[in-house]
PASEKE-322639 format. One record per residue (C-alpha): residue number from 1; residue in one letter; x, y, z. Coordinates in steps of 0.2 Angstrom, whole numbers. Example, Ala and Ser with C-alpha at 12.3 -4.5 7.8 and 13.67 -1.06 7.14 Angstrom:
2
     i   aa       X       Y       Z
     1    A      62     -22      39
     2    S      68      -5      36
***
This chain:
484
     i   aa       X       Y       Z
     1    M     169    -120    -224
     2    D     178    -134    -232
     3    P     173    -151    -224
     4    G     184    -160    -214
     5    R     187    -170    -198
     6    V     194    -161    -183
     7    A     203    -171    -168
     8    A     194    -168    -153
     9    P     201    -168    -136
    10    A     204    -186    -130
    11    A     188    -192    -121
    12    A     185    -175    -114
    13    P     169    -173    -104
    14    A     155    -164    -115
    15    P     151    -146    -108
    16    E     134    -144    -100
    17    F     121    -134    -108
    18    P     122    -116    -101
    19    P     106    -108     -93
    20    G     107     -94    -107
    21    I     102    -107    -120
    22    E      83    -104    -126
    23    W      76    -121    -131
    24    L      64    -118    -146
    25    N      54    -134    -147
    26    I      56    -144    -130
    27    T      46    -141    -115
    28    A      60    -139    -102
    29    P      79    -135    -103
    30    L      89    -149    -109
    31    R     103    -157     -98
    32    M     118    -167    -104
    33    S     112    -181     -92
    34    Q      97    -183    -103
    35    L     108    -189    -116
    36    L     118    -202    -107
    37    G     116    -220    -114
    38    R     117    -216    -132
    39    V     128    -208    -144
    40    S     124    -190    -147
    41    A     127    -178    -161
    42    I     128    -160    -156
    43    A     126    -149    -172
    44    F     132    -131    -171
    45    V     122    -122    -185
    46    N     115    -107    -192
    47    A      97    -107    -196
    48    G      99     -97    -212
    49    S     114    -107    -219
    50    A     110    -118    -234
    51    W     125    -129    -228
    52    C     118    -130    -211
    53    N     101    -135    -216
    54    Q     107    -149    -226
    55    T     118    -155    -211
    56    L     103    -155    -201
    57    V      93    -164    -214
    58    D     107    -177    -215
    59    L     106    -179    -196
    60    D      88    -181    -197
    61    H      90    -196    -208
    62    L     103    -203    -198
    63    R      93    -202    -182
    64    N      79    -211    -191
    65    R      91    -225    -196
    66    H      96    -227    -178
    67    P      81    -222    -168
    68    D      86    -231    -151
    69    R     104    -228    -153
    70    L     107    -209    -157
    71    N     102    -192    -150
    72    V     103    -177    -161
    73    V     103    -159    -154
    74    A     105    -144    -164
    75    V     112    -128    -157
    76    N     108    -112    -168
    77    V     121     -98    -167
    78    P     117     -82    -175
    79    R     127     -74    -190
    80    F     116     -59    -193
    81    D     110     -46    -181
    82    H      92     -51    -184
    83    E      96     -69    -181
    84    R      99     -65    -162
    85    E      80     -65    -160
    86    P      74     -83    -154
    87    R      58     -81    -164
    88    R      67     -77    -180
    89    A      78     -93    -178
    90    G      63    -103    -173
    91    K      53     -98    -189
    92    R      68    -103    -200
    93    L      69    -120    -192
    94    A      51    -123    -191
    95    R      51    -125    -211
    96    H      59    -142    -208
    97    R      48    -149    -194
    98    F      64    -157    -185
    99    E      59    -169    -172
   100    F      74    -166    -160
   101    P      79    -152    -148
   102    I      85    -136    -154
   103    G      93    -123    -144
   104    H      97    -105    -148
   105    D     114     -99    -142
   106    A     111     -80    -145
   107    D     127     -75    -136
   108    W     138     -89    -143
   109    V     142     -96    -125
   110    L     141    -114    -129
   111    W     150    -112    -146
   112    Q     164    -105    -135
   113    H     163    -119    -122
   114    Y     166    -132    -136
   115    G     179    -121    -146
   116    I     168    -121    -161
   117    E     176    -111    -176
   118    A     164    -113    -191
   119    W     146    -118    -196
   120    P     141    -132    -198
   121    T     151    -142    -184
   122    V     145    -158    -178
   123    V     152    -165    -161
   124    L     150    -183    -157
   125    V     148    -187    -138
   126    D     148    -205    -132
   127    A     136    -214    -121
   128    E     146    -210    -106
   129    G     145    -191    -110
   130    R     162    -189    -117
   131    V     167    -178    -133
   132    R     174    -191    -145
   133    D     175    -183    -162
   134    R     170    -167    -172
   135    F     166    -164    -190
   136    V     168    -147    -198
   137    G     159    -141    -214
   138    D     145    -149    -225
   139    G     144    -166    -235
   140    Q     150    -176    -220
   141    L     135    -188    -218
   142    R     145    -204    -222
   143    A     160    -199    -211
   144    I     147    -195    -196
   145    D     138    -211    -200
   146    A     154    -222    -198
   147    A     160    -213    -182
   148    V     143    -216    -174
   149    S     142    -234    -179
   150    R     160    -236    -171
   151    L     155    -227    -155
   152    Q     138    -237    -155
   153    A     148    -253    -156
   154    E     158    -249    -140
   155    G     143    -253    -129
   156    T     125    -257    -126
   157    P     113    -242    -126
   158    R     104    -240    -110
   159    S      95    -227    -102
   160    L     104    -218     -88
   161    N      91    -205     -85
   162    A      72    -209     -83
   163    E      67    -191     -87
   164    R      61    -189    -105
   165    I      65    -176    -117
   166    E      47    -168    -121
   167    M      45    -160    -138
   168    R      34    -145    -138
   169    R      18    -147    -148
   170    G       9    -133    -158
   171    G      20    -121    -167
   172    E      15    -112    -184
   173    P      -4    -109    -185
   174    M     -15    -119    -197
   175    L     -17    -107    -212
   176    P     -19    -109    -231
   177    L      -1    -105    -234
   178    R      14    -111    -225
   179    F      32    -101    -227
   180    P      27     -95    -246
   181    T      42     -92    -256
   182    G      43     -90    -274
   183    L      31     -80    -284
   184    A      28     -79    -303
   185    L      14     -69    -313
   186    S       8     -73    -331
   187    G      -7     -63    -337
   188    G     -21     -64    -325
   189    Y     -13     -78    -315
   190    L      -2     -78    -298
   191    Y       9     -94    -295
   192    V      14     -96    -277
   193    A      27    -109    -271
   194    D      19    -114    -254
   195    S      35    -121    -248
   196    G      30    -127    -232
   197    H      15    -138    -239
   198    H      26    -144    -253
   199    R      15    -138    -267
   200    V      13    -124    -280
   201    L      -3    -115    -282
   202    E     -11    -107    -297
   203    C     -23     -92    -292
   204    D     -32     -78    -299
   205    L     -26     -60    -295
   206    S     -39     -60    -281
   207    G     -31     -74    -272
   208    R     -44     -89    -276
   209    V     -35    -104    -280
   210    L     -38    -112    -297
   211    R     -26    -127    -296
   212    Q     -14    -135    -284
   213    F       1    -144    -291
   214    G       8    -157    -280
   215    S      -1    -169    -267
   216    G       4    -158    -253
   217    G      16    -171    -245
   218    S      35    -171    -246
   219    G      42    -182    -261
   220    F      50    -183    -277
   221    I      37    -189    -290
   222    D      33    -184    -307
   223    G      16    -186    -315
   224    P      -1    -178    -315
   225    M      -2    -163    -303
   226    E     -13    -171    -289
   227    L      -2    -186    -288
   228    A      16    -178    -291
   229    A      27    -172    -276
   230    F      38    -158    -272
   231    N      50    -155    -257
   232    R      51    -137    -251
   233    P      49    -129    -269
   234    Q      56    -111    -268
   235    G      61    -100    -283
   236    L      48    -100    -299
   237    S      50     -94    -317
   238    I      37     -94    -330
   239    E      40     -95    -349
   240    R      24     -96    -360
   241    D      15    -111    -355
   242    T      28    -119    -344
   243    L      32    -115    -326
   244    Y      49    -120    -319
   245    I      52    -123    -301
   246    A      68    -123    -290
   247    D      63    -139    -280
   248    T      76    -136    -266
   249    G      73    -150    -255
   250    N      74    -162    -269
   251    H      90    -154    -277
   252    A      81    -153    -293
   253    V      73    -141    -306
   254    R      55    -147    -310
   255    R      43    -142    -323
   256    I      24    -139    -324
   257    R      16    -140    -341
   258    L       2    -128    -338
   259    R     -10    -134    -351
   260    S     -11    -152    -344
   261    G      -5    -149    -327
   262    D       8    -163    -328
   263    I      24    -162    -319
   264    D      41    -168    -323
   265    T      60    -166    -319
   266    V      70    -155    -330
   267    V      87    -159    -320
   268    G      91    -166    -303
   269    A      95    -182    -295
   270    G      87    -180    -278
   271    R     103    -178    -269
   272    P     116    -163    -267
   273    G     131    -162    -277
   274    T     141    -152    -290
   275    P     138    -157    -308
   276    P     152    -160    -320
   277    E     150    -148    -335
   278    G     146    -155    -352
   279    P     132    -164    -361
   280    V     119    -173    -351
   281    T     113    -190    -356
   282    D     101    -192    -341
   283    P      95    -176    -332
   284    R      90    -187    -318
   285    M     107    -192    -314
   286    V     114    -174    -312
   287    A     117    -169    -294
   288    L     113    -151    -290
   289    D     116    -143    -272
   290    Q     100    -135    -265
   291    P      94    -125    -280
   292    R      85    -110    -274
   293    A      81    -100    -289
   294    V      78    -104    -308
   295    A      76     -92    -322
   296    A      70     -96    -339
   297    S      78     -87    -354
   298    L      68     -89    -370
   299    A      81     -80    -381
   300    T      95     -93    -376
   301    G      84    -108    -374
   302    S      92    -111    -357
   303    L      88    -111    -338
   304    Y      99    -101    -326
   305    I     100    -110    -309
   306    A     107    -103    -293
   307    T     112    -116    -281
   308    A     114    -110    -263
   309    G     123    -126    -257
   310    D     138    -123    -269
   311    N     137    -105    -271
   312    R     136    -106    -291
   313    V     126    -101    -305
   314    W     123    -113    -319
   315    R     116    -113    -336
   316    F     106    -129    -342
   317    D     103    -130    -360
   318    L      85    -137    -364
   319    G      88    -140    -382
   320    A     103    -152    -383
   321    P     104    -156    -363
   322    G     119    -149    -356
   323    I     125    -140    -341
   324    S     139    -127    -340
   325    L     145    -115    -326
   326    V     140     -97    -328
   327    A     151     -91    -313
   328    G     156     -96    -295
   329    S     171    -104    -287
   330    G     161    -113    -274
   331    E     169    -104    -260
   332    L     156     -94    -250
   333    A     162     -75    -252
   334    V     158     -60    -262
   335    A     171     -58    -275
   336    D     171     -51    -292
   337    G     179     -59    -307
   338    A     175     -70    -323
   339    G     168     -88    -321
   340    A     175     -98    -308
   341    A     187     -83    -303
   342    A     171     -75    -295
   343    S     162     -81    -279
   344    F     144     -80    -272
   345    A     137     -82    -255
   346    E     122     -92    -256
   347    P     113     -85    -272
   348    A      95     -86    -268
   349    S      86     -77    -283
   350    L      89     -73    -300
   351    A      82     -59    -312
   352    P      88     -60    -330
   353    V      87     -47    -344
   354    Q      94     -49    -361
   355    Q     113     -55    -357
   356    V     113     -49    -339
   357    V     107     -60    -324
   358    Y     105     -50    -308
   359    V     108     -61    -293
   360    C     103     -60    -275
   361    D     117     -66    -264
   362    A     108     -70    -247
   363    A     123     -74    -236
   364    G     133     -60    -244
   365    S     120     -47    -241
   366    A     123     -42    -259
   367    I     116     -39    -276
   368    R     127     -44    -290
   369    S     126     -44    -309
   370    V     132     -57    -321
   371    N     136     -56    -339
   372    A     129     -72    -346
   373    R     141     -73    -361
   374    S     157     -69    -352
   375    G     153     -74    -334
   376    Q     159     -58    -328
   377    V     153     -54    -310
   378    T     150     -36    -304
   379    T     145     -32    -286
   380    L     131     -18    -287
   381    V     127     -18    -267
   382    G     137     -26    -254
   383    A     155     -28    -248
   384    D     160     -45    -242
   385    A     152     -60    -233
   386    W     152     -52    -216
   387    S     147     -34    -220
   388    H     128     -31    -218
   389    G     116     -18    -212
   390    N     102      -6    -215
   391    A     107       9    -225
   392    D     101      18    -241
   393    G     110      29    -252
   394    A     125      27    -264
   395    R     129       9    -268
   396    S     146      10    -261
   397    E     138      15    -244
   398    A     121       6    -244
   399    R     119     -10    -234
   400    L     107     -25    -235
   401    Q     104     -39    -222
   402    Q     102     -56    -229
   403    P      91     -52    -243
   404    Q      81     -67    -251
   405    A      73     -61    -267
   406    I      74     -49    -281
   407    A      62     -44    -296
   408    L      64     -32    -311
   409    D      51     -20    -314
   410    P      45     -22    -332
   411    A      39      -4    -333
   412    S      55       5    -325
   413    P      74       3    -322
   414    V      71      -3    -305
   415    L      76     -19    -296
   416    W      65     -23    -281
   417    I      74     -32    -266
   418    A      66     -42    -252
   419    D      77     -37    -238
   420    S      73     -51    -227
   421    G      85     -47    -212
   422    N      78     -29    -211
   423    D      60     -35    -215
   424    C      57     -22    -228
   425    L      55     -19    -247
   426    R      70     -10    -255
   427    A      73      -2    -272
   428    L      89      -2    -282
   429    R      88      10    -297
   430    L      98       2    -311
   431    G     110      12    -322
   432    G     121      18    -307
   433    G     107      24    -296
   434    E     105      23    -277
   435    L      97      10    -265
   436    S      81      16    -256
   437    T      69       9    -244
   438    V      50       8    -248
   439    Q      39      16    -235
   440    L      27       3    -232
   441    P      12       5    -221
   442    Q      17     -11    -211
   443    R      32     -20    -208
   444    L      36     -36    -217
   445    H      40     -53    -210
   446    A      55     -60    -217
   447    P      50     -58    -235
   448    G      56     -72    -247
   449    G      48     -70    -264
   450    L      44     -56    -276
   451    A      35     -53    -293
   452    A      32     -37    -302
   453    A      20     -32    -316
   454    D       8     -19    -320
   455    G      12      -6    -307
   456    A      12     -18    -293
   457    V      25     -29    -283
   458    W      18     -45    -276
   459    I      28     -50    -260
   460    A      29     -67    -252
   461    D      28     -62    -233
   462    T      36     -78    -229
   463    D      35     -79    -210
   464    A      18     -72    -209
   465    H      12     -86    -221
   466    A       4     -73    -233
   467    V       6     -65    -249
   468    L       5     -45    -251
   469    R       2     -33    -265
   470    Y      11     -17    -266
   471    D       4      -3    -278
   472    T      18       7    -283
   473    R       7      22    -288
   474    D      -3      25    -273
   475    G       8      16    -260
   476    S      -5       5    -254
   477    L      -2     -12    -247
   478    K     -15     -25    -247
   479    H     -16     -43    -241
   480    V     -21     -56    -255
   481    P     -33     -69    -247
   482    I     -25     -84    -255
   483    G     -36     -99    -251
   484    E     -46     -90    -238
***
């Protein structure tokens, strides 16, 4: 959705939260009366949307700047079938550890009461409980901040209700991994993006942790592995003795020099934005928008970067630093074409081979291919940004649901797919073959990362905080006890 400010009805009373809202992180249902006395930002979001997650991060920063003058409430509204389940939505939002109330509007009731038309939409309610403004689309932080300041200036904050909003404690179990995503293999080493712990782990193939890269605290710091910091790292790509990381929360691509363990920033300014094409003087001044995947290409001396926040695939030249668009208009859509005439829908994973880059389109429930030279984009599986399902067979009929990762099998013409919305592993036979579901002995839990080598597929079973190993020869699936 293109960002913009939409006129709200003049001082209309804010609708009450209906009883059907399930509150994911507070001890009792929220009422509008508990918000009176402060300006409130009610954000209608989708937990799986890159734009919505950035909006919530922005609102969290704004709330921290005005702790006694601003309430923030998030209302999650499902887009995909699997998102109707509150537990799934709660898992997605728990990755960020937001400290404000989050409700789940499974049947779109409050969405309709407020007349919402698109994700994300932020509705501002004044201290008297009246709807005063609304903002549609991402990238609205400055405009929202100005509107909040204007409403705050109208009166002195005061508490009109003594009942506090009590946050629910507990949440995810204390495990060695927290929402692992990206995986990479190199010889006898397995690398894991332990996203929820803001670190990258180097393990042997039995799961023993050999080294930890990153302090474990959220931050944007280069340097030695024990002092450096990441922010929700996701996609990984290894080339010789260098590991590249899509550091999503920092809007950057980072690099670990594996011999020394030192970490530096390849490109990224720590803030979201769409970069201009051309030579790069200072890579730390280049804004990227939520890079989810990075793929190193030794043949071209470049990196391919998938940015979910602006629905594009970029090429970064490592030799003479420069950035160029491979493909993507910026619109969230599944549309074929060349370069900027094509559109992606939250590209989340990349798999390059020779001059072809395969792209996992999460919000589009699609698998795409891009010719790295011409920028020509072709859809292999998927139809449009609203078509999803769970169907095997011919590519024209097959359906996925919000896939999160892909990996090429080095020994056969197969593209493995982490079909996160359907909690399963899928296989697409390249060269015009069909899509099939792998029969596993157990169901997966929103898998978000894959790596394949030597007759095995390694799976980041993200919502189960685990890594699994699937043997393609005997069909066994084993838990890899990382850090246990």
